MIDOSE-1310 file (N, C-alpha, C; in nm, 2 decimals, decimal comma, always signed):
residues 106
xxxx	+1,21/-3,75/+0,12/+1,16/-3,62/+0,13/+1,00/-3,61/+0,14; +0,94/-3,70/+0,06/+0,79/-3,71/+0,06/+0,74/-3,75/+0,19; +0,81/-3,85/+0,26/+0,77/-3,90/+0,39/+0,77/-3,78/+0,49; +0,88/-3,70/+0,48/+0,89/-3,59/+0,57/+0,78/-3,49/+0,56
xxxx	+0,75/-3,46/+0,43/+0,64/-3,36/+0,41/+0,51/-3,42/+0,45; +0,48/-3,54/+0,43/+0,36/-3,61/+0,48/+0,35/-3,60/+0,63; +0,46/-3,63/+0,69/+0,47/-3,63/+0,84/+0,44/-3,49/+0,89; +0,50/-3,39/+0,83/+0,48/-3,25/+0,87/+0,33/-3,21/+0,85
xxxx	+0,27/-3,25/+0,74/+0,13/-3,22/+0,71/+0,04/-3,29/+0,82; +0,07/-3,41/+0,85/-0,01/-3,48/+0,95/+0,00/-3,41/+1,09; +0,12/-3,37/+1,12/+0,14/-3,30/+1,25/+0,06/-3,17/+1,25; +0,06/-3,10/+1,14/-0,01/-2,97/+1,13/-0,16/-2,99/+1,15
xxxx	-0,21/-3,10/+1,08/-0,35/-3,13/+1,09/-0,39/-3,17/+1,23; -0,30/-3,25/+1,29/-0,32/-3,30/+1,43/-0,33/-3,18/+1,52; -0,24/-3,09/+1,51/-0,24/-2,97/+1,60/-0,37/-2,89/+1,58; -0,40/-2,87/+1,45/-0,52/-2,79/+1,42/-0,65/-2,87/+1,48
xxxx	-0,65/-3,00/+1,47/-0,76/-3,08/+1,52/-0,77/-3,07/+1,67; -0,65/-3,08/+1,74/-0,65/-3,06/+1,88/-0,71/-2,93/+1,92; -0,67/-2,82/+1,85/-0,72/-2,69/+1,89/-0,87/-2,68/+1,86; -0,92/-2,74/+1,75/-1,06/-2,74/+1,73/-1,14/-2,82/+1,83
xxxx	-1,09/-2,94/+1,87/-1,15/-3,02/+1,97/-1,14/-2,94/+2,11; -1,03/-2,87/+2,13/-1,01/-2,80/+2,25/-1,12/-2,69/+2,26; -1,15/-2,62/+2,15/-1,25/-2,52/+2,15/-1,39/-2,58/+2,19; -1,42/-2,69/+2,14/-1,55/-2,76/+2,17/-1,55/-2,79/+2,32
xxxx	-1,44/-2,85/+2,37/-1,43/-2,88/+2,51/-1,44/-2,76/+2,60; -1,37/-2,65/+2,56/-1,38/-2,52/+2,63/-1,52/-2,47/+2,65; -1,60/-2,49/+2,54/-1,74/-2,45/+2,54/-1,82/-2,55/+2,62; -1,80/-2,68/+2,60/-1,88/-2,78/+2,67/-1,86/-2,78/+2,82
xxxx	-1,74/-2,76/+2,86/-1,71/-2,77/+3,01/-1,74/-2,64/+3,08; -1,80/-2,54/+3,02/-1,84/-2,42/+3,08/-1,73/-2,31/+3,11; -1,62/-2,33/+3,04/-1,51/-2,23/+3,06/-1,55/-2,09/+3,01; -1,64/-2,08/+2,91/-1,68/-1,95/+2,86/-1,75/-1,87/+2,96
xxxx	-1,80/-1,93/+3,07/-1,87/-1,85/+3,17/-1,77/-1,75/+3,24; -1,64/-1,78/+3,24/-1,55/-1,69/+3,31/-1,43/-1,64/+3,22; -1,41/-1,71/+3,10/-1,30/-1,67/+3,02/-1,35/-1,64/+2,88; -1,31/-1,52/+2,83/-1,34/-1,48/+2,69/-1,21/-1,47/+2,61
xxxx	-1,22/-1,46/+2,48/-1,10/-1,46/+2,40/-1,00/-1,34/+2,44; -1,06/-1,22/+2,44/-0,97/-1,10/+2,46/-1,01/-1,02/+2,58; -1,13/-1,04/+2,63/-1,19/-0,95/+2,74/-1,16/-1,02/+2,87; -1,13/-0,93/+2,97/-1,12/-0,98/+3,11/-1,26/-0,98/+3,16
xxxx	-1,30/-1,09/+3,22/-1,43/-1,10/+3,29/-1,40/-1,15/+3,43; -1,47/-1,26/+3,47/-1,45/-1,32/+3,60/-1,30/-1,37/+3,61; -1,26/-1,43/+3,50/-1,13/-1,49/+3,49/-1,05/-1,41/+3,38; -0,92/-1,44/+3,37/-0,84/-1,37/+3,27/-0,88/-1,42/+3,13
xxxx	-0,85/-1,33/+3,04/-0,88/-1,36/+2,90/-0,79/-1,47/+2,84; -0,83/-1,54/+2,74/-0,75/-1,64/+2,68/-0,62/-1,58/+2,62; -0,63/-1,46/+2,58/-0,51/-1,40/+2,52/-0,41/-1,38/+2,64; -0,45/-1,34/+2,75/-0,36/-1,32/+2,87/-0,31/-1,46/+2,92
xxxx	-0,39/-1,56/+2,91/-0,35/-1,69/+2,95/-0,24/-1,74/+2,85; -0,27/-1,73/+2,72/-0,18/-1,77/+2,62/-0,04/-1,70/+2,63; -0,04/-1,57/+2,67/+0,08/-1,50/+2,68/+0,16/-1,55/+2,81; +0,09/-1,57/+2,91/+0,15/-1,62/+3,04/+0,21/-1,76/+3,03
xxxx	+0,14/-1,84/+2,95/+0,18/-1,98/+2,94/+0,25/-2,01/+2,81; +0,29/-1,91/+2,73/+0,36/-1,93/+2,61/+0,49/-2,02/+2,63; +0,49/-2,13/+2,55/+0,60/-2,22/+2,56/+0,60/-2,31/+2,69; +0,48/-2,30/+2,76/+0,47/-2,38/+2,89/+0,34/-2,46/+2,89
xxxx	+0,31/-2,53/+2,78/+0,19/-2,61/+2,77/+0,18/-2,71/+2,89; +0,29/-2,77/+2,92/+0,29/-2,87/+3,03/+0,25/-2,81/+3,16; +0,30/-2,68/+3,18/+0,26/-2,62/+3,31/+0,11/-2,58/+3,31; +0,05/-2,55/+3,20/-0,09/-2,52/+3,19/-0,17/-2,65/+3,22
xxxx	-0,13/-2,76/+3,16/-0,19/-2,88/+3,18/-0,18/-2,92/+3,33; -0,06/-2,90/+3,39/-0,04/-2,93/+3,53/-0,14/-2,85/+3,61; -0,16/-2,72/+3,58/-0,26/-2,64/+3,65/-0,40/-2,70/+3,64; -0,43/-2,73/+3,51/-0,57/-2,78/+3,49/-0,59/-2,92/+3,56
xxxx	-0,48/-2,99/+3,59/-0,50/-3,12/+3,66/-0,50/-3,09/+3,82; -0,49/-2,96/+3,86/-0,49/-2,93/+4,00/-0,36/-2,96/+4,06; -0,25/-2,97/+3,98/-0,12/-3,00/+4,04/-0,02/-2,88/+4,03; -0,07/-2,76/+3,99/+0,02/-2,65/+3,98/-0,06/-2,52/+4,02
xxxx	+0,02/-2,42/+4,05/-0,03/-2,29/+4,09/-0,07/-2,20/+3,97; -0,16/-2,11/+3,99/-0,20/-2,02/+3,88/-0,09/-1,92/+3,86; -0,05/-1,89/+3,74/+0,05/-1,79/+3,72/+0,00/-1,67/+3,65; -0,12/-1,67/+3,60/-0,18/-1,56/+3,53/-0,23/-1,46/+3,63
xxxx	-0,32/-1,50/+3,72/-0,38/-1,41/+3,82/-0,40/-1,49/+3,95; -0,30/-1,51/+4,02/-0,31/-1,59/+4,14/-0,42/-1,54/+4,24; -0,45/-1,42/+4,24/-0,55/-1,37/+4,33/-0,69/-1,42/+4,30; -0,71/-1,47/+4,18/-0,84/-1,53/+4,14/-0,84/-1,68/+4,14
xxxx	-0,73/-1,74/+4,19/-0,72/-1,89/+4,18/-0,83/-1,96/+4,25; -0,88/-1,90/+4,36/-0,99/-1,97/+4,44/-1,12/-1,97/+4,36; -1,14/-1,88/+4,27/-1,26/-1,88/+4,19/-1,26/-2,00/+4,09; -1,13/-2,04/+4,05/-1,12/-2,15/+3,96/-1,13/-2,29/+4,02
xxxx	-1,12/-2,30/+4,15/-1,12/-2,42/+4,23/-1,23/-2,52/+4,19; -1,36/-2,47/+4,18/-1,46/-2,57/+4,15/-1,45/-2,62/+4,00; -1,40/-2,54/+3,91/-1,38/-2,58/+3,77/-1,26/-2,68/+3,76; -1,16/-2,67/+3,85/-1,05/-2,76/+3,85/-1,10/-2,90/+3,87
xxxx	-1,20/-2,92/+3,95/-1,26/-3,05/+3,97/-1,31/-3,11/+3,84; -1,36/-3,03/+3,75/-1,40/-3,07/+3,62/-1,28/-3,11/+3,53; -1,18/-3,02/+3,53/-1,07/-3,04/+3,44/-0,98/-3,16/+3,49; -0,98/-3,18/+3,62/-0,90/-3,29/+3,68/-0,96/-3,43/+3,63
xxxx	-1,09/-3,43/+3,60/-1,15/-3,55/+3,56/-1,13/-3,58/+3,41; -1,08/-3,48/+3,34/-1,06/-3,50/+3,19/-0,95/-3,59/+3,16; -0,96/-3,66/+3,05/-0,85/-3,74/+3,00/-0,73/-3,66/+2,95; -0,61/-3,72/+2,95/-0,49/-3,65/+2,91/-0,50/-3,58/+2,77
xxxx	-0,56/-3,66/+2,68/-0,57/-3,60/+2,54/-0,67/-3,49/+2,54; -0,77/-3,49/+2,62/-0,87/-3,38/+2,63/-0,80/-3,26/+2,69; -0,72/-3,28/+2,79/-0,65/-3,16/+2,85/-0,55/-3,10/+2,76; -0,48/-3,19/+2,68/-0,39/-3,14/+2,58/-0,46/-3,06/+2,48
xxxx	-0,57/-3,10/+2,43/-0,65/-3,03/+2,33/-0,70/-2,90/+2,39; -0,75/-2,90/+2,51/-0,79/-2,78/+2,58/-0,68/-2,68/+2,59; -0,57/-2,72/+2,64/-0,45/-2,63/+2,65/-0,41/-2,58/+2,52; -0,40/-2,66/+2,42/-0,36/-2,61/+2,28/-0,46/-2,51/+2,23
xxxx	-0,59/-2,53/+2,25/-0,68/-2,43/+2,21/-0,66/-2,30/+2,29; -0,64/-2,30/+2,42/-0,62/-2,18/+2,50/-0,50/-2,11/+2,45; -0,39/-2,19/+2,43/-0,26/-2,12/+2,39/-0,27/-2,07/+2,24; -0,37/-2,11/+2,17/-0,38/-2,06/+2,03/-0,44/-1,92/+2,02
xx	-0,48/-1,87/+2,14/-0,55/-1,74/+2,14/-0,44/-1,63/+2,17; -0,36/-1,60/+2,07/-0,25/-1,51/+2,09/-0,29/-1,36/+2,06
């Protein structure tokens, strides 16, 4: 039972750590220029992205890799194209952290 509780605690800390790292990446990679937590600006809000991709983290990562279509606001997909070049170059663990941060904005 102790091992199970320790494993659960480690998973919780790891997820929280990914979200924290994801927030830093979100800011460092310039995502804040177009995406805000709750406000619609050039791009959809993180809240809207989180709702659209709820339970679809893999689909969000696929989009960030340039391998999937936008499902939040397809009419603005062309605006995101230059940024996709940045996210495509990111490591898988960075993309996972970025996606988890974005999805945490419910």
